[in-house]
Backbone as CSV, one residue per row, in Angstrom:
resi,resn,N_x,N_y,N_z,CA_x,CA_y,CA_z,C_x,C_y,C_z
1,UNK,-9.787,0.030,-3.299,-9.248,0.398,-4.579,-9.198,-0.828,-5.482
2,UNK,-9.204,-0.554,-6.756,-9.179,-1.615,-7.743,-8.111,-1.282,-8.792
3,UNK,-7.192,-2.214,-9.082,-6.180,-1.931,-10.098,-6.832,-1.725,-11.464
4,UNK,-6.358,-0.723,-12.193,-6.933,-0.393,-13.498,-5.928,-0.538,-14.635
5,UNK,-4.716,-0.970,-14.329,-3.717,-1.128,-15.385,-2.690,-2.157,-14.950
6,UNK,-1.887,-2.558,-15.885,-0.721,-3.372,-15.569,0.329,-2.447,-14.945
7,UNK,1.215,-3.006,-14.164,2.296,-2.212,-13.624,3.211,-1.741,-14.747
8,UNK,3.789,-0.581,-14.561,4.705,-0.026,-15.543,5.602,0.965,-14.833
9,UNK,6.580,1.467,-15.525,7.468,2.467,-14.927,7.044,3.870,-15.337
10,UNK,7.083,4.757,-14.350,6.862,6.185,-14.570,5.558,6.510,-15.277
11,UNK,4.451,5.902,-14.848,3.136,6.251,-15.378,2.875,7.731,-15.096
12,UNK,3.187,8.139,-13.876,3.149,9.552,-13.492,4.545,9.862,-12.957
13,UNK,5.450,10.313,-13.843,6.858,10.463,-13.466,7.105,11.323,-12.224
14,UNK,6.276,12.336,-12.001,6.497,13.236,-10.865,5.904,12.723,-9.551
15,UNK,5.167,11.600,-9.610,4.563,11.043,-8.388,5.647,10.658,-7.389
16,UNK,5.397,10.921,-6.129,6.320,10.573,-5.051,7.712,11.148,-5.317
17,UNK,7.738,12.317,-5.951,9.009,13.002,-6.267,9.945,12.070,-7.031
18,UNK,9.359,11.231,-7.879,10.084,10.288,-8.748,10.853,9.212,-7.990
19,UNK,10.559,9.039,-6.698,11.292,8.059,-5.890,10.855,6.621,-6.165
20,UNK,9.647,6.446,-6.721,9.117,5.110,-6.954,8.664,4.994,-8.411
21,UNK,9.541,4.587,-9.300,9.173,4.524,-10.716,8.209,3.393,-11.064
22,UNK,8.199,2.300,-10.304,7.266,1.205,-10.575,5.890,1.618,-10.061
23,UNK,4.913,1.695,-10.966,3.601,2.225,-10.606,2.486,1.418,-11.257
24,UNK,1.272,1.598,-10.724,0.072,1.000,-11.291,-1.073,1.974,-11.031
25,UNK,-1.994,2.084,-11.974,-3.158,2.963,-11.787,-4.226,2.201,-11.004
26,UNK,-4.905,2.918,-10.095,-5.980,2.348,-9.294,-7.223,3.202,-9.432
27,UNK,-8.362,2.562,-9.256,-9.644,3.255,-9.216,-10.137,3.197,-7.778
28,UNK,-10.588,4.334,-7.264,-11.170,4.353,-5.925,-12.604,3.861,-6.011
29,UNK,-12.971,2.967,-5.145,-14.314,2.422,-5.096,-15.044,2.995,-3.879
30,UNK,-16.358,3.101,-3.931,-17.110,3.677,-2.801,-16.842,2.954,-1.475
31,UNK,-16.609,1.638,-1.533,-16.409,0.891,-0.289,-14.959,0.898,0.194
32,UNK,-14.115,1.687,-0.448,-12.712,1.760,-0.046,-12.609,2.341,1.364
33,UNK,-11.832,1.692,2.207,-11.602,2.178,3.565,-10.166,2.663,3.672
34,UNK,-9.989,3.758,4.346,-8.648,4.252,4.623,-8.333,3.928,6.073
35,UNK,-7.213,3.277,6.274,-6.781,2.939,7.632,-5.526,3.753,7.911
36,UNK,-5.547,4.600,8.933,-4.358,5.388,9.255,-3.153,4.486,9.534
37,UNK,-2.003,4.885,9.018,-0.795,4.083,9.166,-0.473,3.800,10.628
38,UNK,-0.771,4.747,11.509,-0.452,4.531,12.932,-1.172,3.308,13.498
39,UNK,-2.289,2.900,12.865,-3.014,1.717,13.338,-2.433,0.414,12.809
40,UNK,-1.669,0.491,11.722,-1.120,-0.744,11.167,0.389,-0.881,11.343
41,UNK,1.055,0.193,11.776,2.517,0.140,11.826,3.051,-0.933,12.774
42,UNK,2.302,-1.285,13.812,2.756,-2.334,14.729,2.523,-3.731,14.152
43,UNK,1.639,-3.824,13.152,1.344,-5.108,12.527,2.409,-5.441,11.485
44,UNK,2.853,-4.414,10.769,3.855,-4.619,9.724,5.194,-4.875,10.403
45,UNK,5.813,-5.993,10.065,6.994,-6.430,10.800,8.314,-5.991,10.180
46,UNK,8.369,-5.869,8.872,9.646,-5.630,8.202,9.586,-4.315,7.432
47,UNK,10.585,-3.486,7.616,10.659,-2.217,6.910,11.883,-2.194,6.007
48,UNK,11.714,-1.645,4.824,12.809,-1.494,3.873,13.647,-0.294,4.289
49,UNK,14.907,-0.508,4.533,15.822,0.556,4.966,15.314,1.265,6.223
50,UNK,14.499,0.577,7.021,14.006,1.147,8.269,12.955,2.222,8.096
51,UNK,12.494,2.455,6.862,11.562,3.554,6.614,10.243,3.058,6.030
52,UNK,10.294,2.430,4.871,9.088,2.035,4.150,8.723,0.591,4.459
53,UNK,7.416,0.310,4.638,7.032,-1.093,4.872,7.257,-1.927,3.628
54,UNK,7.591,-3.182,3.831,7.700,-4.103,2.704,6.339,-4.186,2.021
55,UNK,6.318,-4.321,0.725,5.080,-4.322,-0.037,4.323,-5.643,0.061
56,UNK,4.965,-6.701,0.518,4.294,-7.991,0.649,4.016,-8.272,2.114
57,UNK,2.758,-8.508,2.410,2.352,-8.846,3.768,2.012,-10.323,3.819
58,UNK,2.254,-10.948,4.964,1.878,-12.350,5.078,0.398,-12.442,5.473
59,UNK,-0.140,-13.652,5.453,-1.562,-13.862,5.704,-1.979,-13.360,7.087
60,UNK,-1.136,-13.564,8.072,-1.447,-13.113,9.431,-1.556,-11.583,9.486
61,UNK,-0.627,-10.888,8.840,-0.649,-9.426,8.839,-1.912,-8.898,8.152
62,UNK,-2.267,-9.477,7.017,-3.462,-9.040,6.290,-4.703,-9.242,7.164
63,UNK,-4.804,-10.385,7.814,-5.944,-10.655,8.689,-6.066,-9.622,9.797
64,UNK,-4.965,-9.281,10.425,-4.984,-8.287,11.510,-5.404,-6.911,10.996
65,UNK,-4.904,-6.549,9.824,-5.268,-5.233,9.256,-6.748,-5.208,8.906
66,UNK,-7.279,-6.283,8.341,-8.700,-6.315,7.979,-9.615,-6.256,9.202
67,UNK,-9.134,-6.697,10.340,-9.940,-6.681,11.560,-9.871,-5.359,12.300
68,UNK,-9.071,-4.409,11.872,-8.923,-3.140,12.582,-10.260,-2.417,12.702
69,UNK,-11.024,-2.335,11.649,-12.281,-1.574,11.677,-13.502,-2.414,12.021
70,UNK,-13.302,-3.637,12.483,-14.455,-4.489,12.853,-15.100,-4.015,14.128
């Protein structure tokens, strides 16, 4: 995916049942890969309120996720 806008609040107010007002538009690219969450959940170390992964990953986590489909 490729970001197509600056971040803003409520670009699509009904998205995620309005639970996440901070949003950014993305463009899907042909080379975009989808990795099932079950494959990365053990790599992500910190969860917000025990539910959602933190939005910032460290370099080690990113490297491990990128190697999943190798």
